[in-house]
KOLZAKOL-338365 format. One line per 4 residues: their letters; for each residue x, y, z of C-alpha. Coordinates in pm, whole numbers, plus 50000, padded with zeros to 5 digits. Last residue first. Layout:
BEGIN
a> X:Y:Z ~ ...
! end
This chain:
BEGIN
lsql> 04461:90985:36104 ~ 04593:91285:36296 ~ 04889:91120:36466 ~ 04972:90944:36141
skki> 05011:91282:35972 ~ 05273:91393:36223 ~ 05474:91076:36164 ~ 05439:91105:35784
lnev> 05559:91465:35787 ~ 05850:91364:36009 ~ 05959:91093:35765 ~ 05914:91315:35458
tine> 06145:91573:35612 ~ 06032:91916:35724 ~ 06197:92247:35640 ~ 05915:92485:35721
tpvy> 05815:92763:35483 ~ 05598:92531:35272 ~ 05387:92424:35575 ~ 05265:92064:35565
iknv> 05012:91970:35831 ~ 04688:92053:35652 ~ 04815:91920:35319 ~ 04919:91593:35484
vsra> 04579:91546:35648 ~ 04380:91603:35329 ~ 04614:91391:35118 ~ 04584:91095:35355
aaek> 04206:91120:35372 ~ 04173:91133:34992 ~ 04422:90849:34943 ~ 04249:90613:35186
ygla> 04492:90472:35442 ~ 04642:90125:35403 ~ 05009:90175:35484 ~ 05081:90214:35113
vlse> 04832:90501:35111 ~ 05030:90663:35390 ~ 05353:90628:35190 ~ 05192:90773:34878
vael> 05071:91074:35076 ~ 05414:91135:35225 ~ 05580:91105:34885 ~ 05338:91358:34735
vvan> 05387:91609:35013 ~ 05765:91583:34995 ~ 05759:91613:34614 ~ 05551:91928:34631
gian> 05789:92070:34888 ~ 06078:92001:34654 ~ 05896:92196:34385 ~ 05878:92495:34617
lnaw> 05569:92703:34540 ~ 05665:93036:34390 ~ 05371:93071:34150 ~ 05130:92908:34395
kqeg> 04840:93148:34379 ~ 04897:93223:34012 ~ 04757:93554:33896 ~ 04411:93617:33754
avyi> 04236:93566:33422 ~ 04253:93249:33215 ~ 04237:93246:32836 ~ 04208:92894:32698
dqvn> 04425:92849:32386 ~ 04717:92720:32593 ~ 04495:92434:32708 ~ 04528:92291:32355
dkla> 04842:92077:32335 ~ 04880:91983:32703 ~ 04512:91895:32749 ~ 04475:91520:32692
silk> 04819:91404:32807 ~ 04825:91640:33102 ~ 04477:91537:33214 ~ 04558:91166:33183
estk> 04881:91209:33380 ~ 04697:91384:33659 ~ 04422:91120:33655 ~ 04673:90837:33700
ktfg> 04866:91020:33972 ~ 04546:91090:34161 ~ 04412:91444:34157 ~ 04412:91647:34477
fisq> 04450:91993:34329 ~ 04760:92098:34520 ~ 04959:91777:34573 ~ 04839:91577:34275
lmvs> 04823:91844:34007 ~ 05151:91986:34135 ~ 05322:91648:34112 ~ 05195:91595:33758
nrkl> 05374:91908:33639 ~ 05361:91873:33259 ~ 05462:92242:33239 ~ 05154:92328:33032
vatk> 04934:92118:33260 ~ 05070:92279:33577 ~ 05034:92627:33428 ~ 04669:92565:33335
fdtv> 04596:92435:33684 ~ 04774:92734:33839 ~ 04552:92975:33645 ~ 04237:92777:33722
sksi> 04313:92822:34091 ~ 04114:92636:34357 ~ 03859:92603:34074 ~ 04052:92303:33943
kdmy> 03918:92079:34218 ~ 03549:92152:34166 ~ 03624:92170:33793 ~ 03727:91802:33796
emak> 03395:91705:33954 ~ 03221:91915:33686 ~ 03406:91722:33415 ~ 03284:91400:33575
kagt> 02924:91519:33554 ~ 02945:91633:33191 ~ 03122:91321:33068 ~ 03489:91232:33086
gpve> 03601:90896:32947 ~ 03891:91047:32753 ~ 03974:91412:32834 ~ 03915:91631:32528
ekil> 03545:91717:32517 ~ 03459:91743:32886 ~ 03794:91899:32977 ~ 03773:92160:32701
iymn> 03410:92238:32785 ~ 03498:92294:33151 ~ 03792:92518:33060 ~ 03567:92721:32830
rdek> 03309:92759:33107 ~ 03575:92878:33349 ~ 03691:93137:33095 ~ 03336:93247:33014
slfg> 03293:93348:33376 ~ 03036:93286:33650 ~ 02983:92924:33550 ~ 02674:92712:33490
ylyi> 02592:92355:33397 ~ 02243:92283:33263 ~ 02109:91930:33239 ~ 01890:91806:32953
vgsy> 01701:91488:33040 ~ 01701:91191:32806 ~ 01783:91176:32439 ~ 01815:90798:32408
mgsm> 02133:90709:32593 ~ 02062:90920:32896 ~ 02178:91263:33011 ~ 02209:91547:32762
aevi> 02441:91837:32840 ~ 02388:92212:32806 ~ 02671:92447:32901 ~ 02569:92785:33042
yvkv> 02731:93111:33144 ~ 02583:93240:33469 ~ 02435:93579:33551 ~ 02298:93668:33894
qegl> 02054:93924:34030 ~ 01968:93922:34399 ~ 01677:93745:34567 ~ 01903:93504:34748
gplk> 02246:93650:34820 ~ 02522:93680:34561 ~ 02720:93378:34440 ~ 03096:93361:34486
sftd> 03113:93046:34701 ~ 02870:92865:34470 ~ 03089:92936:34168 ~ 03392:92787:34345
ipvc> 03191:92479:34441 ~ 03105:92400:34081 ~ 02753:92472:33950 ~ 02456:92266:33832
vtyg> 02172:92488:33707 ~ 01802:92459:33782 ~ 01603:92707:33575 ~ 01286:92868:33713
ignv> 01062:93049:33466 ~ 00892:93371:33575 ~ 01101:93606:33365 ~ 01423:93421:33445
diti> 01415:93282:33797 ~ 01747:93111:33868 ~ 01776:92793:34073 ~ 02118:92685:34196
sntt> 02315:92361:34211 ~ 02617:92193:34371 ~ 02684:92365:34703 ~ 02320:92467:34733
ksel> 02139:92773:34604 ~ 01786:92909:34576 ~ 01593:93184:34398 ~ 01877:93381:34237
tgsl> 01698:93634:34018 ~ 01782:93652:33649 ~ 02045:93619:33382 ~ 02103:93290:33201
ydlm> 02384:93241:32953 ~ 02467:93103:32608 ~ 02167:92875:32573 ~ 02129:92675:32252
! end
């Protein structure tokens, strides 16, 4: 069982890297946050590994890598505890969670579905599933760093969420609606849901 890989970074894309370890190249799937923090090609890198088997009958072994043990532990927790979540789906969740693992943990502990939707981009159904599956054991995962959105206005969260839901009801894709609303909404501005929707429609 691999704990980590340490070697020369040979190549990198937004979802995978290749590490040369004593002449052997290992391809490792990584979340977007890990990719953004990688050193340059040819430099040394160390990633903490999770091995996952693909295929019903002992198929290919995929490696998933993280720059910290804390991120790896969060990934393992999600993969093992959230129903219907395999290695690939857990990595998709980590792509969103990596915006701020600290805030994600806080949102789950506080059962804040609105925050999971408005900040991390999860659907309401997925947010509720994550809270239900993780609320009793995410406390055991140590997470370093301060909250980015510690003082985020809860009313603002609700405004964003309501605007997104209204746009979806009008027929727009949820991902596109959330992206536009989050770009337009400014927490320091006192904007109504109606005006936020109007401004968003101009950009869709």
